[in-house]
C-alpha atoms as a printed R data frame, in Angstrom:
   type eleno elety resid chain resno      x      y      z
1  ATOM     1    CA   UNK     A     1  0.187  0.323  0.074
2  ATOM     2    CA   UNK     A     2  1.142  3.455 -1.017
3  ATOM     3    CA   UNK     A     3  1.882  6.330  1.811
4  ATOM     4    CA   UNK     A     4 -0.201  9.350  1.556
5  ATOM     5    CA   UNK     A     5  0.995 12.604  1.201
6  ATOM     6    CA   UNK     A     6  0.068 13.456  4.686
7  ATOM     7    CA   UNK     A     7  2.180 10.550  6.227
8  ATOM     8    CA   UNK     A     8  5.239 10.798  3.770
9  ATOM     9    CA   UNK     A     9  5.562 14.722  4.745
10 ATOM    10    CA   UNK     A    10  5.169 13.250  8.440
11 ATOM    11    CA   UNK     A    11  7.585 10.946  7.933
12 ATOM    12    CA   UNK     A    12  9.935 13.578  6.317
13 ATOM    13    CA   UNK     A    13  9.487 15.534  9.391
14 ATOM    14    CA   UNK     A    14 10.198 13.115 11.788
15 ATOM    15    CA   UNK     A    15 13.570 12.916  9.757
16 ATOM    16    CA   UNK     A    16 13.898 16.442 10.079
17 ATOM    17    CA   UNK     A    17 13.411 16.201 14.188
18 ATOM    18    CA   UNK     A    18 15.679 13.958 14.735
19 ATOM    19    CA   UNK     A    19 18.287 15.710 12.586
20 ATOM    20    CA   UNK     A    20 17.674 19.036 14.478
21 ATOM    21    CA   UNK     A    21 17.789 16.764 18.016
22 ATOM    22    CA   UNK     A    22 20.492 15.283 17.471
23 ATOM    23    CA   UNK     A    23 22.694 17.478 16.340
24 ATOM    24    CA   UNK     A    24 21.103 21.624 17.539
25 ATOM    25    CA   UNK     A    25 23.662 21.154 20.850
26 ATOM    26    CA   UNK     A    26 26.587 20.138 18.863
27 ATOM    27    CA   UNK     A    27 29.606 21.975 16.513
28 ATOM    28    CA   UNK     A    28 29.904 20.654 12.866
29 ATOM    29    CA   UNK     A    29 33.114 18.890 13.722
30 ATOM    30    CA   UNK     A    30 31.099 17.172 16.594
31 ATOM    31    CA   UNK     A    31 28.920 16.121 13.840
32 ATOM    32    CA   UNK     A    32 31.410 15.320 11.230
33 ATOM    33    CA   UNK     A    33 33.989 13.405 13.503
34 ATOM    34    CA   UNK     A    34 31.337 11.162 14.902
35 ATOM    35    CA   UNK     A    35 31.085  8.257 12.517
36 ATOM    36    CA   UNK     A    36 27.518  7.171 13.871
37 ATOM    37    CA   UNK     A    37 25.871 10.338 14.420
38 ATOM    38    CA   UNK     A    38 27.046 11.168 10.582
39 ATOM    39    CA   UNK     A    39 25.828  8.152  9.108
40 ATOM    40    CA   UNK     A    40 22.424  8.444 11.041
41 ATOM    41    CA   UNK     A    41 22.166 12.063  9.911
42 ATOM    42    CA   UNK     A    42 23.070 10.663  6.197
43 ATOM    43    CA   UNK     A    43 20.204  7.895  6.646
44 ATOM    44    CA   UNK     A    44 17.571 10.685  7.531
45 ATOM    45    CA   UNK     A    45 18.537 12.799  4.843
46 ATOM    46    CA   UNK     A    46 18.095  9.327  2.407
47 ATOM    47    CA   UNK     A    47 14.566  8.873  3.633
48 ATOM    48    CA   UNK     A    48 14.015 12.336  3.531
49 ATOM    49    CA   UNK     A    49 14.800 12.313 -0.441
50 ATOM    50    CA   UNK     A    50 13.050  8.924 -1.206
51 ATOM    51    CA   UNK     A    51  9.764 10.370  0.851
52 ATOM    52    CA   UNK     A    52 10.111 13.659 -1.090
53 ATOM    53    CA   UNK     A    53  9.903 11.653 -4.260
54 ATOM    54    CA   UNK     A    54  6.928  9.516 -3.458
55 ATOM    55    CA   UNK     A    55  4.746 13.122 -3.680
56 ATOM    56    CA   UNK     A    56  2.352 12.395 -5.699
57 ATOM    57    CA   UNK     A    57  1.943 15.565 -8.887
58 ATOM    58    CA   UNK     A    58 -1.349 17.301 -7.991
59 ATOM    59    CA   UNK     A    59  0.170 17.916 -4.401
60 ATOM    60    CA   UNK     A    60  3.284 19.734 -6.029
61 ATOM    61    CA   UNK     A    61  1.187 21.635 -8.220
62 ATOM    62    CA   UNK     A    62 -1.285 22.583 -5.446
63 ATOM    63    CA   UNK     A    63  2.038 23.711 -3.168
64 ATOM    64    CA   UNK     A    64  4.185 24.763 -5.798
65 ATOM    65    CA   UNK     A    65  6.218 27.552 -3.293
66 ATOM    66    CA   UNK     A    66  7.442 24.392 -1.727
67 ATOM    67    CA   UNK     A    67 10.144 22.690 -3.152
């Protein structure tokens, strides 16, 4: 079963919140030198990209200002 646009956006927001929670108190160097954290962030970005590619065209045309 395909996820709805709402579910996809919720999934993207969950990943964004994870990235912000895990990295907001750390410096760029701390993030990039921590292999577990940097891999987790990369995976979250992959998940965001995958979910965003599944948003349907009708939704995209309804909200063209969202990249």
